[in-house]
C-alpha positions in Angstrom: 0.0 0.0 0.0 1.2 3.5 -0.8 0.6 6.3 1.5 -2.5 8.3 0.4 -1.9 11.8 -1.0 -1.7 14.7 1.5 -4.0 17.0 -0.5 -7.1 15.9 1.5 -5.7 16.6 5.0 -4.1 19.4 6.9 -0.4 19.2 7.5 -1.0 18.6 11.2 -3.2 15.6 10.7 -1.0 14.1 7.9 2.1 14.4 10.1 0.1 12.7 13.0 -0.5 9.7 10.7 3.2 9.6 9.7 4.2 9.8 13.4 1.8 6.9 14.3 3.2 4.8 11.5 6.7 5.3 12.7 5.8 4.9 16.4 3.9 1.7 15.9 6.5 0.3 13.4 3.8 -0.5 10.9 5.0 -1.6 7.5 2.8 -0.3 4.8 3.5 -3.4 2.8 1.7 -5.4 5.5 -1.5 -3.6 4.7 -3.7 -5.0 1.9 -6.0 -2.4 0.3 -9.1 -3.2 -1.7 -11.7 -0.8 -3.2 -15.2 -2.1 -3.1 -18.6 -0.7 -4.2 -20.3 1.6 -1.8 -23.8 1.3 -0.7 -26.5 3.2 1.1 -27.7 6.7 0.5 -25.8 8.9 -1.9 -27.3 8.2 -5.3 -26.0 6.6 -8.4 -22.4 7.8 -7.9 -22.0 5.8 -4.7 -23.7 2.7 -6.0 -21.6 2.4 -9.2 -18.2 3.7 -8.2 -15.7 1.7 -6.1 -15.0 4.4 -3.5 -15.4 2.3 -0.3 -12.1 1.2 1.1 -11.3 -2.1 2.9 -7.9 -2.3 4.6 -6.5 -5.5 6.1 -3.5 -5.6 8.4 -2.0 -9.0 7.4 0.0 -9.7 10.7 -2.9 -9.1 13.0 -5.9 -9.9 10.7 -7.7 -6.6 11.5 -10.1 -5.5 8.8 -11.4 -2.0 8.4 -14.1 -1.1 6.0 -14.7 2.6 5.5 -17.2 4.6 3.4 -18.1 7.9 5.0 -17.3 10.1 2.0 -17.9 10.0 -1.7 -14.2 10.6 -2.4 -11.9 7.5 -2.5 -8.8 9.5 -1.4 -10.5 10.8 1.7 -11.9 7.3 2.5 -8.3 5.9 2.2 -6.9 8.4 4.6 -9.6 8.0 7.2 -9.5 4.2 6.9 -5.8 4.2 7.5 -6.2 6.5 10.5 -8.8 4.2 12.0 -6.6 1.1 11.4 -3.7 2.8 13.2 -6.0 3.7 16.1 -6.9 0.0 16.4 -3.3 -1.1 16.3 -2.2 1.5 18.9 -2.6 0.1 22.4 -2.5 3.7 23.9 -5.4 5.1 21.8 -8.6 6.3 23.4 -10.6 3.7 21.5 -8.5 0.8 22.8 -8.8 2.1 26.4 -12.6 2.4 26.1 -12.9 -1.1 24.7 -10.8 -2.5 27.5 -12.9 -0.6 30.1 -16.1 -2.1 28.6 -14.6 -5.6 28.7 -13.7 -5.2 32.4 -17.3 -3.9 33.2 -18.7 -7.0 31.4 -16.5 -9.3 33.4 -17.5 -7.7 36.6 -21.2 -8.0 35.7 -20.9 -11.6 34.9 -19.2 -12.3 38.2 -22.0 -10.6 40.0 -24.7 -12.5 38.1 -23.2 -16.0 38.9 -25.2 -17.8 41.5 -23.3 -18.5 44.7 -21.8 -22.0 45.0 
């Protein structure tokens, strides 16, 4: 995978993506990129064009499908950013997911009948 063009983002956000790639040690060759047909609202353009992006990180098997915008370049950048967030153990999303897992475990222990 090549890095998406910078034209869609501000310098600050683009540099943040580059920093995350370097910090996490992610090799862009380990990311498989596919463009698929979009769906949902948006008219004929969305339904005919392949502007939805699917990224797959080969070592971990994490798959991200992204289609928020009509532009392929913007979807590529945002999908890459979301993938890096999932790979980053210090991200807010990862911490929130871990917090929810702990809460679920706690609830399950409370719901068990006493032995």
